[in-house]
N, C-alpha and C positions, 0 to 999 in steps of 0.2 A: 406609444413607444414604451418598451419594456425597461424596467429598472436596470437590467443587466446588459442592455444593448451597448456595444462597444467596450464592455468590460472584458479584459483578458484574463485567462485563468493561469494559474501555477498548479499543475498537478504534482503534488509533492510526494506521492507514492504510487508508482506504476511500474510496469514491465515492458519489455519488448514485445513485438508482434511476429508471427510467423511469415516468412517471405515465400512460402510454397503453398500450393493448393493442398486442401484437406478434404477427405471424403466425409459423408454425413456423420459417421460414428466419431471421427476425429473432431469434427466441428462440435457436436454435442458434448464430447468429453471436455470441452473448454468453456462451455457456457456457464456453468456454476460450480459449486464446490462438490457435486457428485462426481463419481469416476466416469460416468458416461451413461447412456441409456441402458437400462437394466431389464431383467426378465420380468419383474413384477410391475415396476412403475411406468414403463413405456418411454415414449420420447421425452426429452428434455425441452423440446419446443414447447411443451405443455407446462411450463413454468413462467413466472413473471418475466425472467430474462428472455426466454424464448418468444413470448408474446411481444415484448419491446423490440426485439430484433425485427420482427415482422413489421411493426408499426413505424419505427424511426429509421431503420436502415434500408428497407426496401425501396423507398423513393429516391434515395441516393444512388441507387443502382438502376433507376429507370423503371421500377415496378411500382404498382399501386400500394399504398399503405395497407398493411395486413395481407399481403400476398401470401398464398399458401407456402408452407415450408419448402415443399419440393420445388416450386417455382423459384423461390428465392436461392436455394442451393444450386439449381440449374443455371441461373443468371450469374451467380457468383463464379461458377466454373467456367462459363463461357467468357467472362471478362478476364479471368485470371487473377492470381493473388496480387500482382504488382498493381494493376489497375484498381482492384478493390482497396487495397491499402491506401493508394493515393487519394481515391475519392472520399473514403470514410475518414481517415486521419486528416486529410486536407479541409474537411468541413468543420474541424473543431475550432473554438475560439481560444484554445490552450496555445500559449506561446513558450512556456517553460515546462520541461518534463524532467522530474527527479526520478531517476530509473534504477530500481534494484536489480543488479546484474548477477545476483548470487544463485539463481536457479535456472538451469537449462540454457545458459547464455549462448551455447553453440548453435541453437536453433532459432534464436530470437534476434531481432535488430538490436543494434547497439543504441545508447542514448542519442548519439549524433544522427544515426540513420533514422531513428524515429522522429526526431524534432525536424530534420530536414523536410519531412513531409508537409509540415505546416509553416515552414520558414522561420521556425522559433529556434530555441536552444535546448539541448539535453545535458543534463549532469548526472553524475553517477552517485549512487547510494551503495556502499560497499557492505556486503553481508558479512558479519563477524565470523559466523560459523564456518563459512566457505573458506575464508582465509586460514583458519586454524586447521581445517581438515586437509587443505592442500600442503601446508607446512608438515603435517604429521606424516606425509608420504616419504619424507626424506630427512628425518631428525631422530633424536633420542630424547628420552625424558629430561635429561639434565640440560639440554639446550633448547627445549621446546618453547619455554616462555619468552626467552630473549629473541628467538627467531620469529615467533609469532608477532612480537611487538615490532620488530624491524620490518617484517613483510607488511604489517598493517600500516605502518607509517609510509612505506613506499606506495602501497595501494591507494592511500588517501590523499596522495600529493594534490590531485585535482578533484577529488571527490568533495561533496558537500554535506555528507552525512554517513552514518553507519546504521546498521539495522541488526537487531536480535530476533531469532525465531525461538527464543526460549519457550514460548507457549507451546510449540510443536515438540520440543525435545524434553524439557523437564517441568513444564508448567511455570507459573508466575509466583508461587509461593517461595521466594528466594530470601535466603539470608543476606541482609544488606552489606555486610561486611566485606572489604577487599581481602581475598584470600592471600595467604602467605605463599612465599616462593615454594616452600616445602610442600604445602598442600597442592599447589599447581603441578609440582613435579610428580607427586604420587598419583594424582588423577590423570595426568598425561601418560604415566606409565601403563595404566589400565587400558586406555584407548590404543596405545601403540602395540600392546600385546595382540589386540585384535588385528591390527595391520600386519604384524609378523605372522599371523595365521592366515594370511590372505584375505582378510575382510577389508572392506572399505572404511576408511577413518569416518567416524561419526560422532560429533560432540553431543553427548547425551548424559553429561554429568554436571550437577549443579555447581561444583567447584570450577569447572572449566568454563561454564557459562558465566559465572560471576567474574571470573578472570577477564573474559572477553569484553564484558560490559564496562568494567573499570578500565580496561586497556583503551576502549573507545572514548571514554570520559577523558582520559589523559590527553587525547588529541584535540579536545575542545571543540568537538563536532557535535551537532545534534544526533541523538540517539533514538532511532525508531524501534518500537516494540509492536509485533503483531499481537493483538489482544481480542479475545472472543471468537466469533464466528470464523470457521475455517473448515478444511476438509476432515476426512475421517481420522487422520492422524492426530487431531487435537483432542485432548480430554477437556471438554468444554468447562466442566466444573472447576478446573484448575487455572482457568483463563480470565477470571474476573479481575479487572484492573485494580480493585481495592487491595488484592494481594501484594501489589507492588508498593503499597503505601510505605513500608519501612525503607525500601530502596529509594523511593523518591525523596524521602527526608534526607537520607544519606548523600544523594547526588545533589541536593540543593546547593550546598556551599561551593560546588565546582563552577556554577554558573552555566552549566551545559543544558540546553533545552532538551526535553524528553518528549517524543512524539507517540502518542497513544493511537494506534491504527484501528479503525473499523469499530471495535468495541461492542458491537451488537451481540447479545441482547443486554449487555451491561453499560449501555451508552449513558444512562442517567448517572451511573457511578463515575463514569469517566468525566462527565461535566462537573461533578462535585470536585473531583481531584484538580481539574483545571482551575476551579475557583480558589482552592486553598493553597495551591502550589504554583507560584509565578512562573516557574520554568516548564510547566506541563502544557502541552498543545494536544488538541483532539480532533478527530474527524469520525465520520460515519461511512467512509468511502465505499467499502465493499458492501455494506448493508443496503443502502438506498435502492439500487437497481434490482436487488434481489427480493425486496418486500412489496414491490408493486405499489397499488393504490394507498398503501400505509406508509409510504416514504415521507409525506409531509409531516405525519405525527412523529416519526422517528427523529427527524430533523429538529422539530419543535421540542422534543423531549431532551435531546442534547442541549439546546440552547436555554432550557430552563434555568440552569446554574452556570454553564460555561460562559465566562466573559467572551464577548464578540471578538476581542483581540487574541483569543486563544484558539479559535476555530479555523480549521484549514480545509481545503478541497483535495480529495484524492479519488482516483477511479479504481486503484488496484487492478486495472485491466491487464490481462495476461494473454498473449497469443493471438487473440482475435481483435482486429480493429473495431468490430462491432460493439465490443465491451466499453471502448473508449466513448463511442457515440451515445450509447444508452446511458452511461454513468453520468456523462456530462449533461445530457438533456434532462435527465431526472433531478439532478442536483440543481440546475439553474431554475427549473420549474418550482422546486420546493422552496428554494431560498427567496425567489421572487414572490411567491404566494405568501410566505411568512412575513416578509417585510412590507408588502403591500397592504396586508391585512392589518398591521400595526399602524400604518399611516391612516388608513380608513377608520380605525377605531380611536384615533388620536393618541395612541400610546407613544408614538414618536413621529418626528417630522420627516418629510421627504428628504431633507438634507441629511438627517441622521441615517435614514435607510440607505442612501447612496454611499455614505462614508462606511457603514457597516458592511455593505456588499462588496465594496472594493477591498476592504481588509480581508474578508473571508475568501474571496475569489483568488486573491494573490498577494495582497500587501502584507498579510500576517506571515506568510510563507517566506517572502523576500526579507522580511525583518529577521525571522528565526534562523533561517539558513544563510543570512547575509549574501543574498544573491544580488547580482547587478541586474541591469535591464537585459530583457530578452535578446 
């Protein structure tokens, strides 16, 4: 019997899935952080993620494990998106999904639609930048701050957290101070000039980023930060979580939990921050299923310093139900192996291992986000 048998998961950072069929190029474009198969590198099935899809997902579609990619995609097409989604998401032990709805929500399932496939529950994580950019389409600089705060309050009525993508927009080297109203007004004026010239509103100013983070903190909801590994829009050198240290100090007195997502290749730094700041929680969500056989080492490195009560599970799955399956499978195997090895070595007892596993799989998230039962 496995240590995690019967242990239900809370996926504290994920996205919806696509409800329509996709061709091979579309499928590969969603596999990892690359834009899609390219001229030089070839198919993205030749990545750890691609190999994992063939290993773990093929049997769920009535194919042998490691079925060729062409056979897998043909079977997927024959079954249709609805049946594929039902089978793959329905196979998960996850019962609570905290869904970031801030990117391409029009083509993805809602939190409720996603969770219904498992008989669980789905809750929303509101993306701060999305709220500000929507408000910017119909306001002026003088009213921007008040209207953003009002809209954020409205959007978060039933949400369980907020998220910042500062890493993608300005990096994590942020002044920790709450900006003044005048500073926000001046920064908003710059963004609104772009809107007046027909451009899409985009929060890419450190002052506006700080304003949004502090506005989120004022709602007393957990704040998620994308950290580290991401697509080509990220300047990885500016995504080390240690750059957030002054802001983490400043947010500490608010009592608001801060969730550092993914963190690779800075996951050891994130583990340190979780140890020294009681309000910091960490995961290696996006990393594990992308690093293949090295995943157990990555998780173990996070756990070197991070208190077990600060570690969460996330998949960061987006678009493809396959990403939920492989992220969950890899995580469960890594955590089981880590805890079982400690029991075998006499480093902790089986009761300790069970308690730690229950917390990391879901208990820590339920506490931090103040979730009820699924």
